[in-house]
Structures are given as C-alpha cells and as structure tokens.
C-alpha positions as CSV (number, residue, x, y, z in Angstrom):
1,M,107.5,132.4,99.8
2,R,107.4,133.6,96.0
3,I,110.7,135.4,95.0
4,P,109.7,137.0,91.4
5,R,113.2,138.8,90.9
6,L,116.4,139.2,90.9
7,S,117.6,142.7,89.3
8,V,121.2,142.7,88.8
9,I,123.6,146.1,88.2
10,S,127.3,144.5,88.3
11,M,128.5,141.2,87.5
12,R,131.8,139.8,86.0
13,E,131.6,139.1,82.6
14,R,128.5,140.1,82.6
15,T,126.3,143.0,81.9
16,V,122.9,144.9,83.9
17,A,120.7,141.9,83.9
18,S,117.1,143.3,83.4
19,L,114.8,141.2,85.9
20,L,116.1,137.5,86.9
21,A,112.9,136.1,87.2
22,M,112.5,133.2,90.7
23,V,109.6,131.8,91.6
24,M,109.0,129.4,94.7
25,V,108.4,125.8,94.0
26,A,104.4,124.9,94.7
27,L,102.7,121.4,94.4
28,I,99.2,121.1,92.5
29,P,96.1,123.2,94.4
30,N,93.9,120.4,96.2
31,I,97.1,118.3,97.5
32,S,99.3,118.9,100.9
33,F,101.8,121.3,101.2
34,A,103.8,119.9,102.9
35,A,106.8,119.8,101.3
36,V,108.5,122.6,98.4
37,F,112.1,121.9,98.4
38,S,112.1,119.6,100.7
39,P,115.6,120.5,102.3
40,Q,117.9,118.7,104.6
41,T,119.9,121.0,107.2
42,A,122.6,120.7,109.4
43,T,124.5,123.3,111.6
44,L,128.0,122.5,112.3
45,D,130.0,123.6,115.7
46,N,131.2,126.9,113.9
47,G,127.1,128.1,114.0
48,M,127.4,127.6,109.9
49,Q,124.0,126.4,108.6
50,V,124.5,123.5,105.6
51,V,120.9,122.7,103.4
52,L,121.1,120.6,101.0
53,V,118.4,120.4,97.9
54,E,118.5,116.4,96.6
55,N,117.9,116.6,92.6
56,H,119.7,113.3,91.1
57,R,118.4,114.2,87.1
58,A,121.7,115.0,86.2
59,P,124.8,113.7,87.8
60,V,126.0,117.5,88.9
61,V,125.6,120.0,92.0
62,T,125.6,123.6,92.7
63,Q,127.4,124.5,95.7
64,M,126.1,127.9,97.1
65,V,127.8,130.1,99.6
66,W,125.5,133.4,101.4
67,Y,127.0,136.0,103.8
68,K,124.6,137.3,105.8
69,V,126.1,141.0,104.9
70,G,125.0,143.7,102.0
71,S,125.5,147.0,100.9
72,A,123.2,148.0,103.3
73,D,125.4,147.1,106.2
74,E,128.3,149.1,104.7
75,P,130.2,151.9,107.2
76,V,129.1,155.3,106.4
77,G,131.3,157.0,103.8
78,V,132.8,153.7,102.4
79,S,129.8,152.9,99.7
80,G,130.4,149.8,97.9
81,I,132.6,147.9,99.8
82,A,130.8,144.9,99.8
83,H,129.9,144.5,96.3
84,F,134.2,145.0,96.2
85,L,135.2,142.5,98.3
86,E,132.5,140.2,96.0
87,H,135.4,141.2,93.7
88,L,138.0,141.1,95.4
89,M,137.3,137.0,96.4
90,F,138.6,136.4,92.9
91,K,142.2,138.0,93.8
92,G,143.6,134.6,95.8
93,T,144.5,132.9,98.2
94,R,147.8,131.6,100.0
95,D,147.6,128.6,97.5
96,I,145.6,130.2,95.3
97,A,146.8,133.0,92.4
98,P,144.7,136.2,91.1
99,G,142.2,135.3,88.7
100,D,143.1,131.6,89.2
101,F,139.8,130.0,91.4
102,S,137.4,130.4,88.1
103,K,140.1,129.6,85.7
104,I,140.0,126.2,88.1
105,V,136.2,125.9,87.7
106,A,136.1,126.3,84.4
107,R,138.9,123.8,83.6
108,N,136.8,121.1,85.4
109,G,133.6,121.9,83.3
110,G,131.7,124.4,85.5
111,N,131.1,127.7,85.7
112,D,131.1,130.6,89.1
113,N,130.0,133.6,89.9
114,A,128.6,135.8,92.5
115,F,126.4,138.8,93.5
116,T,125.6,141.2,96.6
117,T,122.2,142.9,97.2
118,W,121.5,145.1,99.9
119,D,121.0,142.4,102.1
120,Y,123.6,139.6,101.3
121,T,126.9,138.6,99.2
122,G,127.1,134.9,97.3
123,Y,129.0,133.1,95.6
124,F,128.1,129.7,93.2
125,Q,129.4,127.2,91.4
126,N,128.1,124.8,88.8
127,I,129.7,121.0,88.5
128,A,129.8,117.7,88.4
129,R,128.9,115.6,91.3
130,D,132.3,114.6,91.6
131,R,133.9,118.0,91.6
132,L,132.3,119.2,94.5
133,D,134.9,118.3,96.6
134,L,137.1,121.0,94.4
135,V,134.8,123.8,95.3
136,M,134.6,122.9,98.2
137,K,137.7,123.1,99.5
138,M,138.4,126.2,97.6
139,E,135.3,127.8,98.4
140,A,136.2,127.0,102.0
141,D,140.0,128.1,101.6
142,R,138.7,132.3,100.9
143,M,136.4,132.1,102.9
144,T,139.6,132.6,105.7
145,N,143.2,132.6,103.5
146,L,142.1,136.2,101.4
147,Q,145.6,137.2,100.6
148,L,145.1,141.5,99.3
149,S,147.6,144.0,98.6
150,D,147.7,147.4,96.6
151,D,148.8,145.4,93.5
152,V,145.7,143.8,93.1
153,V,143.3,146.2,95.1
154,L,143.9,149.4,93.5
155,P,144.2,148.1,90.0
156,E,140.1,146.1,90.9
157,R,139.4,149.5,92.2
158,D,139.5,150.8,88.5
159,V,137.9,148.0,87.5
160,I,134.1,148.9,89.6
161,I,134.7,152.1,88.8
162,E,134.3,151.8,85.5
163,E,132.0,149.3,85.4
164,R,129.7,151.8,87.9
165,R,130.4,154.5,84.6
166,S,129.4,152.2,81.8
167,R,126.4,150.1,83.1
168,I,125.0,153.2,86.0
169,E,125.6,156.2,84.6
170,N,125.6,154.9,80.9
171,N,122.2,154.1,81.2
172,P,119.4,156.8,82.1
173,G,117.1,153.8,83.1
174,A,119.8,153.2,85.9
175,L,120.5,156.4,87.2
176,L,116.8,157.4,87.8
177,G,116.3,154.6,89.4
178,E,119.3,155.3,91.8
179,Q,118.1,158.5,92.5
180,M,114.1,157.6,92.7
181,R,115.9,154.8,95.6
182,A,117.7,158.0,97.2
183,S,114.2,159.6,97.6
184,L,112.1,156.6,98.2
185,Y,114.3,155.6,101.4
186,M,115.0,159.8,103.1
187,A,117.2,157.7,105.9
188,H,117.2,154.1,105.8
189,P,120.6,152.1,103.7
190,Y,118.5,150.6,101.1
191,G,118.7,154.3,99.5
192,R,122.1,153.9,99.0
193,S,123.6,152.6,95.5
194,I,125.0,148.9,95.7
195,I,127.7,149.5,93.6
196,G,128.6,152.7,95.7
197,W,128.7,156.8,95.2
198,M,131.8,157.2,92.7
199,H,133.1,159.9,95.1
200,E,133.2,157.0,98.0
201,M,134.4,154.4,95.1
202,E,137.1,156.6,94.0
203,Q,138.2,155.7,97.7
204,L,138.1,152.7,98.8
205,S,141.6,151.2,100.0
206,T,143.4,147.8,101.0
207,E,142.5,148.3,104.0
208,D,138.5,148.8,104.3
209,A,138.2,145.9,102.5
210,L,140.4,143.9,104.7
211,D,138.2,145.4,107.6
212,F,135.2,144.1,105.8
213,Y,135.9,141.0,105.4
214,R,137.2,140.7,108.6
215,K,134.5,141.7,110.1
216,W,131.7,139.7,108.8
217,Y,133.1,136.9,106.7
218,A,132.8,133.7,108.7
219,P,131.3,130.0,109.1
220,N,128.2,131.7,111.1
221,N,127.8,134.7,109.2
222,A,127.5,132.0,106.8
223,I,124.9,129.1,104.9
224,L,125.9,126.7,102.3
225,V,122.9,125.2,100.3
226,V,123.8,122.5,98.2
227,A,121.7,121.8,94.9
228,G,121.9,118.3,92.8
229,D,123.8,114.4,92.8
230,I,124.3,114.1,96.6
231,T,122.9,112.9,99.5
232,M,123.1,114.9,103.4
233,D,125.6,111.4,104.4
234,E,127.7,112.6,101.3
235,L,128.0,116.4,101.7
236,L,127.7,116.6,105.9
237,P,131.2,114.9,106.7
238,M,132.6,117.3,103.3
239,A,131.5,120.6,104.8
240,Q,132.3,119.4,108.1
241,K,136.0,118.4,106.6
242,Y,136.4,122.1,104.6
243,Y,134.1,124.2,106.0
244,G,133.7,123.1,109.9
245,V,137.3,123.2,111.0
246,I,137.0,127.3,110.1
247,P,136.9,129.3,113.7
248,R,133.8,130.4,114.5
249,G,133.7,134.5,114.3
250,D,131.9,136.9,116.3
251,V,128.3,137.5,116.5
252,L,127.0,139.9,114.6
253,T,124.1,142.5,114.5
254,R,123.0,144.3,111.1
255,N,122.6,147.8,113.1
256,R,119.9,149.6,110.1
257,V,118.9,152.9,111.0
258,K,115.0,153.2,111.4
259,E,113.3,154.3,108.4
260,P,111.0,157.7,109.8
261,V,107.6,158.7,109.0
262,Q,107.5,160.0,105.6
263,H,104.7,163.0,104.8
264,A,104.7,163.6,101.2
265,P,105.1,162.0,97.7
266,R,108.1,162.5,96.0
267,K,109.0,163.2,92.3
268,V,111.8,163.0,90.3
269,T,111.7,164.0,86.6
270,M,115.2,163.6,84.7
271,H,116.0,164.0,80.7
272,D,118.3,162.8,78.8
273,P,118.6,162.2,75.1
274,R,119.6,159.0,74.8
275,V,115.9,157.6,75.7
276,G,113.5,157.9,72.5
277,Q,110.6,157.1,74.4
278,A,109.6,158.8,78.4
279,S,108.2,156.5,80.6
280,M,107.2,156.9,84.2
281,S,107.6,154.8,87.0
282,R,106.5,154.6,91.3
283,Y,107.8,153.0,93.9
284,Y,105.7,152.2,97.2
285,L,107.0,151.7,100.4
286,A,105.5,148.3,101.4
287,P,105.9,145.6,104.1
288,S,108.6,143.0,103.5
289,Y,108.0,139.6,105.2
290,H,109.7,141.0,108.5
291,S,108.9,144.7,108.8
292,E,105.6,146.5,110.6
293,N,102.6,145.0,109.0
294,A,104.2,141.7,107.4
295,A,101.2,140.0,107.5
296,D,100.4,142.0,103.9
297,A,103.1,140.5,102.2
298,V,101.5,137.4,100.8
299,P,98.1,139.4,99.9
300,L,100.4,142.1,97.9
301,E,102.2,138.9,95.8
302,V,98.3,137.7,94.7
303,L,97.8,141.8,94.7
304,S,100.7,142.8,92.2
305,E,99.9,139.1,90.3
306,I,96.6,140.3,89.8
307,I,96.7,144.3,88.7
308,G,99.9,144.2,87.0
309,S,101.8,140.8,86.0
310,G,101.6,140.0,82.1
311,T,99.4,140.6,79.3
312,T,96.3,139.0,81.3
313,S,96.7,141.6,84.4
314,R,94.1,143.9,84.8
315,F,96.3,147.1,84.2
316,F,97.7,145.8,81.4
317,K,93.9,145.1,79.9
318,S,93.0,148.3,81.0
319,L,95.8,150.8,79.4
320,V,97.4,149.4,76.3
321,V,93.8,146.7,74.8
322,D,91.0,148.6,75.7
323,Q,92.2,152.0,75.9
324,G,95.3,152.0,73.8
325,I,97.2,154.7,75.6
326,A,100.7,152.8,76.9
327,T,103.1,150.1,75.1
328,S,103.8,148.1,78.2
329,V,102.2,148.4,81.9
330,G,102.9,146.3,85.3
331,T,103.8,146.1,89.1
332,F,106.3,144.6,90.8
333,Y,106.8,143.1,94.0
334,D,109.8,141.1,96.3
335,P,109.1,140.9,100.8
336,V,112.1,139.0,101.0
337,A,113.8,141.7,102.8
338,V,115.6,142.4,106.0
339,D,114.2,145.7,106.9
340,L,111.1,147.5,104.1
341,A,110.5,146.6,100.7
342,S,108.1,148.3,97.7
343,F,106.1,147.9,95.5
344,G,106.4,149.2,91.9
345,V,104.0,150.7,89.3
346,Y,105.2,151.7,85.6
347,G,104.2,152.3,82.6
348,V,105.3,153.1,78.8
349,P,102.8,155.5,76.7
350,R,101.9,155.4,73.2
351,D,103.7,157.6,71.0
352,D,100.9,160.0,70.7
353,V,100.0,160.2,74.6
354,Q,101.5,162.2,76.9
355,L,102.8,161.1,80.1
356,A,101.5,162.8,82.2
357,D,97.5,161.0,81.4
358,L,99.5,158.0,81.3
359,E,100.5,158.2,85.3
360,K,96.6,160.1,85.3
361,A,95.0,156.4,84.3
362,I,97.5,154.1,86.0
363,D,96.3,156.8,89.1
364,D,92.8,156.3,87.9
365,Q,93.6,152.6,88.1
366,I,94.8,152.1,91.8
367,A,92.2,154.6,92.8
368,D,89.4,152.2,92.1
369,V,91.6,148.6,93.3
370,V,91.4,151.1,96.5
371,A,87.7,151.8,96.3
372,N,86.5,149.0,94.6
373,G,89.0,146.0,95.7
374,V,89.5,142.9,93.1
375,T,87.2,140.2,92.9
376,E,86.7,136.6,93.7
377,D,87.3,135.6,90.1
378,E,90.3,137.5,90.1
379,L,91.7,136.0,93.2
380,E,91.1,132.8,92.3
381,R,93.0,132.9,88.8
382,A,95.8,134.7,90.9
383,K,96.8,131.9,93.1
384,Q,96.1,129.2,90.3
385,K,98.5,130.6,88.3
386,L,100.9,131.8,91.6
387,L,100.7,127.8,92.5
388,D,100.7,126.7,88.4
389,S,104.3,128.7,87.4
390,A,106.0,127.6,90.4
391,V,106.0,124.2,89.6
392,F,108.0,124.5,86.8
393,A,110.6,125.8,88.6
394,R,111.2,122.2,90.0
395,D,113.4,122.2,86.8
396,S,115.8,123.6,87.2
397,L,118.6,122.6,89.1
398,S,119.7,126.1,91.7
399,A,116.4,127.4,91.7
400,G,116.0,125.8,95.4
401,A,119.4,126.9,96.7
402,R,118.5,130.3,95.1
403,V,115.0,130.6,96.7
404,L,116.5,129.0,100.2
405,G,119.9,130.5,100.6
406,K,118.3,134.3,99.7
407,S,114.8,133.3,102.2
408,L,118.0,132.4,104.9
409,A,120.1,135.1,104.6
410,V,117.9,137.3,105.0
411,G,116.4,135.9,108.1
412,L,113.4,133.8,106.9
413,T,113.4,130.2,108.1
414,V,113.2,126.8,106.0
415,D,109.5,126.2,107.4
416,Q,108.7,129.6,106.5
417,V,110.2,128.9,102.6
418,E,108.1,125.4,103.3
419,S,104.8,126.8,104.0
420,W,104.1,129.7,101.5
421,P,102.1,127.8,98.8
422,D,99.6,126.9,101.7
423,R,100.0,130.8,102.2
424,V,99.3,131.7,99.9
425,S,96.0,129.4,98.7
426,A,94.7,130.5,102.1
427,V,94.7,134.7,101.0
428,T,91.0,135.8,100.9
429,V,89.7,139.0,99.2
430,E,89.4,140.9,102.0
431,Q,93.2,140.3,102.6
432,V,94.2,141.7,99.3
433,N,91.9,144.6,99.5
434,E,93.2,146.0,102.9
435,A,96.4,145.7,101.6
436,A,96.5,147.4,98.5
437,K,94.6,150.4,100.7
438,R,98.0,150.6,103.1
439,V,100.4,150.2,100.3
440,F,98.6,153.0,97.8
441,N,100.2,155.4,100.5
442,D,100.7,159.0,97.9
443,K,103.2,159.6,101.2
444,K,105.4,157.2,100.8
445,S,105.9,157.2,97.3
446,V,108.4,158.5,95.2
447,T,107.2,158.6,91.3
448,G,110.3,159.0,88.4
449,W,109.8,160.3,84.8
450,L,112.6,158.7,82.1
451,M,111.5,161.4,79.0
452,P,113.9,162.7,76.2
453,P,115.6,166.0,76.2
454,K,113.6,169.2,76.4
455,D,115.5,170.6,72.9
456,G,118.3,169.0,71.3
457,P,118.5,165.6,69.5
458,V,117.1,162.5,70.9
459,T,120.0,159.5,70.3
460,G,118.8,157.1,72.3
461,R,116.0,154.1,71.1
462,G,112.9,152.7,72.0
463,P,111.6,153.6,76.1
464,A,114.4,153.1,78.9
465,L,112.8,152.5,82.3
466,P,113.6,153.0,85.9
467,I,115.8,150.0,87.1
468,D,115.2,149.6,90.4
469,S,119.3,148.0,91.3
470,G,118.5,145.1,93.4
471,A,121.6,143.0,92.8
472,G,124.7,144.1,91.3
473,V,126.8,140.8,90.5
474,H,130.3,139.8,89.9
C-alpha cells in the first residue's frame, strides 16, 4: 500500500507543511515481496499492540504512540477537541510539569512532536537508543496521568484559536480547501475541519478535553510502534514495564455517519486579495481500503501515478509541455482511511490563460482517460516508478514506523501493509481503466476556483492552491 502524503495544518513550533511524501518500502521487481518492513508484533495483556521495525544502522530509535481516534470521532458541537487535546498532552502530569516533556526530550538529545488527523492522533520521539527507557516512561505517564485545569487549558485554547487565524483564515488556499471538503462530504465528519470551527473552538472547555481523554486514551485503543536499534527481546519487557501496567479501557466503536448518495456536482469559488494567480482544484469521492469498491484503491494509486505524478505524467506533458496552457498540474490520492477517501486533481493556468479554459482542458484529459483508458506501457512505467521510489524509504528511520502506525490505526493489518508491492505488481490495465470510470463521477465531486479579487489591488504572490488539510500537527 502506498501512502503518498501526510498533509498538515498545525504543529507547535512549525508552520503549515505542504505534503509529506511517505511511500511504502518495496523490494526490486522480479524478487519475492514476502517482506517489506519485516515488522515484529506482539500484544500486551491490556490490549496494546506493539510493533517493532529493526534498523541497526545507527544507535537511535523512533517511538510512536498512535491513538485510534481523530477529529471525525468528535462529538457534534465540539469540533477541534481532538487537536486541542493533542496540545494539552504536553501540559503535564503529576511527575512532569507543564511544558517540560519536550524540554526533557531535547536535553537528552532528541526531538518530539505530535499530529492529529480525521482518523488518528500520534505522538513521537526520536532519541538515542539508551534514552528509549526515559521517553517510554514519560509517554506512558501521560497516557493515564494527564493533569488539566483551567489555568493551563484556557490559555492553550487561545493558542489554537490564534493557530486557526494564522494558518487557516490567513491562508486563502487553506480556507478554500476547508470549504471544498465541507461540500464534498455532505454528512460524513470528514467534512469537518480538523483544527475546528472557530465558533466551537471558542467554547472548548477543560471538561470537554478530559471527557475526550478519558474515553479514547487507553492502551487497548493505542498502538506502540518503535523503529531503530533495538530487538523485540529488549523492547517487549520495557513496553510491559511502562505500558503494560496501565488498565485496559472500554471497548470503543467509531460511530460515523454514512455519506448519502450524491446527485449533483458542486462548485466553490473564492476571490481573495491575497491570491496573485488563479488556480483550480477538484475533489472526487473515492474508495479507501475499507470502503465499498476497495478493490479499486491500488489501481487508483497507479492511475494517479500515470496521469498526475510529476513532470513525466500524462497531464503535465499535455497541458504544460505540449499545449502550454498550465504552469502546474497534478493529482493526489490516499486510500489509507477508516471510511471514504478523495481523489484530487489541480491545475494553475499560465498568465494569459483563463481558468475556465484550463478547467475545460483538464476535463478533456479526464474524459480521454475514461473513454480510452491508459496504455500497457504507461501502466508498467507507473508500477516501476512506485516500486523503485519506495525502495528509498528504507533509508529513513521513521518511514516504517509512520507507514505501519498510520495503516494499523485505521484498521488495516500488518499483512495488508506487507503485501502492498505484490498488489501493485498485479494491477492490470483493465483494473485501472475500470477504476477510473468509477472515480471520475462528476456527481460525486466538488470543484474549487481560487481567484484574485474581481476589483481592487492584489496583494498576493503567485498561485494559492486549495489545501486538503489532512492532519493537524502539534
């Protein structure tokens, strides 16, 4: 399974990141793909899953704790509480003073952070091998001993409100992306802003945070993923010592509203003086690995590679190189989700080209894919690129931890992760073409136009594409 990106909307001490490329590791073609990350797994008595990816290149480790809860699991009326709690997890326990968690990690030569998405919340530390015991003790401590009061909660609420102002409301691309998702998902909570709607964020309370924490933050709703210079014989006793003593929580079920049948395309147009160059984007409802038509997920990953990934893609060669009507064009798709996913197409016209003309040209390209499909040569080159590019992910200490953690947090299995290269290699032209016909359904789409103001000065510089804000990061 390819995990092409992790988009972000908020992280303490960091600005909005664009798209974090994250691909599955694969071996070279014509060799058995029996192992990808070769993870080792175990389950503690309290239900916490433990996953290890050994990497002995350097005496360092990454510890990640993934909670199977995100903004799509929030109660109605308290949007942003999942991301807010992520911030508050740094506000101290009985043993660690507010703000000291990251300071202790830094003093020991490491770094740490956290992130929130619609489907999961994660916390991680990169640290020397001999300091893993320390950060594991601290992470387990805040899983069960978080101390919150109005004195620390209310000032932090002001922080996330300012975060929304600076990173969403002051960013026209982020604003339009937020509006587009709200239009794409008519009922499902994937249409909810991860950071939260302003009027609801302003009312978030200490009790809201504690209620959410007590319900969802438990070892049986968490996954510990460690990557680096350690063996399972060394890791498991440590995990049992710190996490294994935490009592199991309630058995939880994600109760998500089902998206209704959609009957009409939608369009969102936004004029903003901060936009210097018009751009367009379109989101289509698409299957994930869990939804109806899940068999289309891998073929759609290959399709996205063929038509919209990089300067050798079909859309780029046609619209940028041959026709010369766009400066940028591409696609994106990530099927790793609990429920539905989205398939995106975007483009930026040249200065002398009208946005409507570029949209028509993109529509023509999509129509050609639906009518005539892709070729065998395009298919083989795309599959080779996916497998080749994935090899380089093995050089990253945290790549395996991120891919496995994300996948397991949405309900996939280790076997599904490990078999991804086999499934990519098995994709046929017919599967890609049939998946394209199903996904490019205008009735299940929303198109966004981001444009300079109709009248008045333009203060922006260059294009501002709609941002599909996939994850809030502390």
